[in-house]
C-alpha positions as a Markdown table, in Angstrom:
| # | Residue | x | y | z |
|---|---|---|---|---|
| 1 | Unk | 26.9 | 2.0 | 13.2 |
| 2 | Unk | 26.1 | 4.0 | 10.2 |
| 3 | Unk | 23.5 | 3.3 | 7.5 |
| 4 | Unk | 24.4 | 3.8 | 3.8 |
| 5 | Unk | 22.5 | 3.6 | 0.6 |
| 6 | Unk | 23.6 | 2.9 | -3.0 |
| 7 | Unk | 21.3 | 3.2 | -6.0 |
| 8 | Unk | 22.1 | 1.6 | -9.3 |
| 9 | Unk | 19.4 | 2.7 | -11.7 |
| 10 | Unk | 19.3 | 2.2 | -15.4 |
| 11 | Unk | 16.8 | 3.6 | -17.9 |
| 12 | Unk | 15.9 | 1.9 | -21.2 |
| 13 | Unk | 14.7 | 5.2 | -22.6 |
| 14 | Unk | 13.7 | 8.7 | -21.4 |
| 15 | Unk | 10.7 | 10.7 | -22.7 |
| 16 | Unk | 11.9 | 13.9 | -21.2 |
| 17 | Unk | 15.4 | 14.0 | -22.8 |
| 18 | Unk | 17.1 | 12.7 | -19.7 |
| 19 | Unk | 15.9 | 15.5 | -17.3 |
| 20 | Unk | 14.3 | 12.9 | -15.0 |
| 21 | Unk | 17.6 | 11.1 | -14.7 |
| 22 | Unk | 19.4 | 14.1 | -13.3 |
| 23 | Unk | 16.4 | 15.0 | -11.1 |
| 24 | Unk | 16.4 | 11.5 | -9.6 |
| 25 | Unk | 19.9 | 11.8 | -8.3 |
| 26 | Unk | 19.1 | 15.1 | -6.6 |
| 27 | Unk | 15.9 | 13.6 | -5.1 |
| 28 | Unk | 17.8 | 10.6 | -3.8 |
| 29 | Unk | 20.5 | 12.8 | -2.2 |
| 30 | Unk | 17.7 | 14.8 | -0.5 |
| 31 | Unk | 16.3 | 11.6 | 0.9 |
| 32 | Unk | 19.5 | 9.8 | 1.9 |
| 33 | Unk | 21.8 | 12.9 | 2.4 |
| 34 | Unk | 25.4 | 11.9 | 3.0 |
| 35 | Unk | 24.5 | 8.2 | 3.4 |
| 36 | Unk | 24.1 | 7.9 | -0.3 |
| 37 | Unk | 27.5 | 6.7 | -1.6 |
| 38 | Unk | 28.7 | 7.0 | -5.1 |
| 39 | Unk | 29.9 | 3.5 | -5.9 |
| 40 | Unk | 28.9 | 0.0 | -5.2 |
| 41 | Unk | 32.4 | -0.8 | -4.0 |
| 42 | Unk | 32.3 | 2.0 | -1.4 |
| 43 | Unk | 28.9 | 0.8 | -0.3 |
| 44 | Unk | 30.0 | -2.8 | 0.1 |
| 45 | Unk | 33.2 | -1.8 | 2.0 |
| 46 | Unk | 31.2 | 0.3 | 4.5 |
| 47 | Unk | 28.6 | -2.5 | 4.9 |
| 48 | Unk | 31.3 | -5.1 | 5.6 |
| 49 | Unk | 33.0 | -2.9 | 8.2 |
| 50 | Unk | 29.7 | -2.2 | 10.0 |
| 51 | Unk | 28.6 | -5.8 | 9.7 |
| 52 | Unk | 31.8 | -7.0 | 11.3 |
| 53 | Unk | 31.4 | -4.5 | 14.1 |
| 54 | Unk | 27.9 | -5.8 | 14.9 |
| 55 | Unk | 28.9 | -9.5 | 14.6 |
| 56 | Unk | 31.9 | -9.0 | 16.9 |
| 57 | Unk | 29.9 | -7.3 | 19.6 |
| 58 | Unk | 27.0 | -9.7 | 19.5 |
| 59 | Unk | 29.3 | -12.8 | 19.6 |
| 60 | Unk | 31.4 | -11.4 | 22.5 |
| 61 | Unk | 28.3 | -10.6 | 24.4 |
| 62 | Unk | 29.5 | -7.1 | 25.3 |
| 63 | Unk | 27.0 | -4.6 | 26.6 |
| 64 | Unk | 27.1 | -1.4 | 24.7 |
| 65 | Unk | 26.8 | 1.7 | 26.8 |
| 66 | Unk | 24.8 | 4.5 | 25.3 |
| 67 | Unk | 24.1 | 8.1 | 26.0 |
| 68 | Unk | 21.4 | 9.6 | 23.9 |
| 69 | Unk | 20.7 | 13.3 | 23.7 |
| 70 | Unk | 17.9 | 14.8 | 21.6 |
| 71 | Unk | 16.5 | 18.2 | 21.0 |
| 72 | Unk | 13.8 | 19.2 | 23.5 |
| 73 | Unk | 12.0 | 21.4 | 21.0 |
| 74 | Unk | 8.9 | 19.3 | 19.9 |
| 75 | Unk | 8.2 | 21.7 | 17.0 |
| 76 | Unk | 11.6 | 21.1 | 15.4 |
| 77 | Unk | 11.4 | 19.3 | 12.1 |
| 78 | Unk | 14.8 | 17.6 | 12.7 |
| 79 | Unk | 15.7 | 15.5 | 15.7 |
| 80 | Unk | 19.3 | 14.8 | 16.5 |
| 81 | Unk | 20.2 | 11.7 | 18.4 |
| 82 | Unk | 23.8 | 11.1 | 19.4 |
| 83 | Unk | 24.9 | 7.7 | 20.7 |
| 84 | Unk | 28.3 | 7.4 | 22.3 |
| 85 | Unk | 29.7 | 3.9 | 22.4 |
């Protein structure tokens, strides 16, 4: 299951000649990384696929096996978790 984000932001005016608008997109990409999709249609498509996956597995009562691995370095700023289904 993946998580995606889509931002549809409109400005009535800009006091900084639009600079904040371009900075906002970069800031959102830094927060959401590759989970920030470019279009509403792409977001909805990905959401529906993941939603159907969850609904199917919950309704069928299947137990999902998982193996999780994470970095052992407690000083690392990033933690990677891999779940194999």
